[in-house]
C-alpha positions in Angstrom: 95.2 -4.5 -44.5 97.1 -3.4 -41.3 98.7 -0.5 -43.0 95.2 0.5 -44.4 93.9 0.8 -41.0 96.9 2.4 -39.3 96.7 5.0 -42.4 93.1 5.4 -42.1 93.5 6.3 -38.4 95.9 9.0 -39.4 93.7 10.5 -42.3 90.4 10.5 -40.7 91.0 13.5 -38.5 92.3 15.4 -41.6 89.1 14.3 -43.6 86.9 15.3 -40.6 87.6 18.9 -41.5 86.2 18.5 -45.0 83.2 16.5 -43.4 82.4 19.5 -41.4 82.5 21.8 -44.3 80.4 19.4 -46.6 77.6 19.3 -43.8 77.8 23.3 -43.3 77.6 23.6 -47.1 74.6 20.9 -47.4 72.8 22.3 -44.5 73.0 26.0 -45.5 72.0 25.3 -49.2 69.0 23.0 -48.3 67.5 25.9 -46.0 68.0 28.3 -48.7 66.7 26.2 -51.4 63.7 25.2 -49.7 62.9 28.7 -48.8 63.5 29.9 -52.4 61.9 26.9 -53.9 58.6 27.5 -52.0 58.7 31.1 -53.1 59.4 30.3 -56.8 56.3 27.8 -56.5 53.9 30.2 -55.1 54.7 32.7 -57.8 54.2 29.7 -60.7 50.8 29.2 -58.9 49.7 32.6 -58.8 46.4 33.7 -60.4 48.1 36.6 -62.1 49.5 35.5 -65.5 52.6 38.1 -65.5 53.7 36.6 -61.7 53.1 33.0 -63.0 55.1 33.7 -66.0 57.7 35.3 -64.1 58.0 32.3 -61.7 58.3 29.9 -64.7 60.9 32.0 -66.4 63.1 31.9 -63.1 62.8 28.3 -62.6 63.5 27.2 -66.3 66.3 29.8 -66.3 68.3 28.3 -63.0 67.4 25.0 -64.5 69.0 25.5 -67.7 72.5 26.4 -66.2 74.8 24.0 -64.8 75.3 24.2 -61.0 79.1 24.6 -61.7 78.8 27.6 -63.7 76.5 29.2 -61.1 79.0 28.6 -58.3 81.9 30.2 -60.7 79.8 33.2 -61.6 78.8 33.8 -57.8 82.3 33.3 -56.5 84.6 34.8 -59.5 82.2 37.3 -61.2 80.2 39.1 -58.2 83.6 40.4 -56.8 84.0 42.4 -59.8 80.8 44.2 -59.1 81.6 44.7 -55.4 80.0 41.6 -53.9 82.6 39.8 -52.0 81.6 36.3 -50.7 83.9 33.7 -48.8 83.9 30.3 -50.7 81.6 28.8 -48.2 79.2 31.6 -48.6 79.4 31.3 -52.6 78.9 27.6 -52.3 75.9 27.7 -50.2 74.3 30.6 -52.4 75.2 29.0 -55.6 74.0 25.5 -54.6 70.9 26.9 -52.9 69.6 29.1 -55.8 70.3 26.0 -58.3 68.2 23.4 -56.2 65.6 26.0 -55.6 64.5 25.5 -59.1 64.0 21.8 -58.4 62.5 22.5 -54.9 59.8 24.8 -56.7 58.8 21.9 -59.0 58.5 19.6 -55.9 56.3 22.1 -54.1 54.4 23.1 -56.9 53.4 19.5 -57.8 52.6 18.8 -54.0 50.3 22.0 -53.9 48.4 20.9 -57.3 48.1 17.3 -55.9 45.7 18.7 -53.0 41.9 18.1 -53.1 40.7 21.4 -54.5 37.5 21.1 -52.2 39.7 21.6 -49.1 41.0 24.9 -50.6 37.5 26.0 -51.4 36.2 25.2 -47.8 39.2 27.4 -46.8 38.1 30.3 -49.1 34.5 29.8 -47.9 35.8 30.7 -44.6 37.3 33.9 -45.4 40.8 32.8 -44.8 43.5 35.0 -46.2 45.7 33.6 -48.8 48.5 33.5 -46.1 46.6 31.9 -43.4 45.3 29.4 -46.1 48.7 28.4 -47.0 50.0 28.0 -43.4 47.1 26.0 -42.0 45.5 24.2 -45.2 48.0 23.9 -48.0 51.3 23.8 -46.8 51.0 20.9 -44.1 49.4 18.8 -46.6 51.7 19.5 -49.4 54.7 19.0 -47.2 53.5 15.5 -46.6 53.2 14.8 -50.1 56.7 15.8 -51.2 58.5 14.5 -48.1 59.8 11.5 -50.4 61.2 13.8 -53.3 62.5 16.3 -50.4 64.4 13.4 -49.0 65.9 12.5 -52.4 67.0 16.1 -52.7 68.7 16.1 -49.6 70.8 13.1 -50.7 71.6 14.8 -54.0 72.6 18.0 -52.4 75.0 16.2 -49.9 76.8 14.6 -53.0 76.6 17.8 -55.2 78.2 19.7 -52.4 81.6 18.3 -53.7 81.2 20.6 -56.6 82.1 23.3 -53.9 85.9 22.1 -54.2 85.9 23.7 -57.6 85.7 27.1 -55.8 88.3 26.1 -53.2 85.9 25.0 -50.5 87.8 22.5 -48.4 84.8 20.1 -48.3 85.5 16.2 -47.9 86.2 15.5 -51.5 88.9 18.5 -51.9 90.4 17.4 -48.8 90.8 13.8 -50.0 92.4 15.0 -53.3 94.9 17.3 -51.2 95.7 14.5 -48.9 96.0 11.7 -51.6 98.5 14.1 -53.5 100.6 15.0 -50.4 100.6 10.9 -49.1 100.5 9.2 -52.3 98.0 6.7 -50.6 95.3 7.1 -53.2 93.7 3.7 -52.6 93.5 4.3 -48.8 92.2 8.1 -49.1 89.7 7.6 -51.7 88.3 4.6 -50.1 87.9 6.4 -47.0 86.2 9.5 -48.9 83.9 7.0 -50.6 83.2 5.3 -47.2 82.4 8.7 -45.4 80.0 9.7 -48.2 78.3 6.3 -47.7 78.1 7.0 -44.0 76.5 10.3 -44.2 74.2 9.3 -47.3 73.0 5.9 -46.0 70.8 7.2 -43.3 69.2 9.7 -45.4 68.6 7.3 -48.3 66.9 4.7 -45.5 64.8 7.5 -44.5 63.7 8.3 -47.8 62.7 4.7 -48.5 60.8 4.7 -45.3 59.0 7.8 -46.1 58.1 6.4 -49.6 56.7 3.3 -48.0 54.8 5.6 -45.7 53.2 7.3 -48.5 52.5 4.4 -50.6 50.4 2.5 -48.0 48.7 5.9 -47.3 49.9 6.6 -43.9 49.8 10.4 -43.8 
């Protein structure tokens, strides 16, 4: 046990570099997936059948391709047509695009759950579509989707480990390299698992708290 703690003290600074990259990839892809997901949701809710069909096609297409394949395509194929990205940029873009399809469905469900009367009231005030989205629809829809959004954050944090497949030195890859060089598999991967728990734990607790708030009707 003493060796474990002494090794842990030695390994933690190395793994900290991986934590930094994990958080960068997670935060960047979360922002991108949120923005794209909202855009896809608006397309899917359009009154125009062509636009609505386009939104559905995009979402279904993205959900049908494994995330790792999207990462490979962005990192290995795009350079062949002149689009050069760093591994971190490719990871953020790949995870962000992949998760935008799931975010789109959450946004769509949240918007459709709103009381239709409020939307009709906003329309009767001659609000533009953009103004109605900002002041009436989105503030209420966001409250509805908060629990699922919290779950998405946790999943994205864990799936950031897929970035290791395109050489991003995030936590899991740093752990793998460290274990290979020190042969301390038990210590290293115990630390990696613990660090993921430390990062995911608060998000899961926050998600449960939001679910309780929603179930008791505290909006």
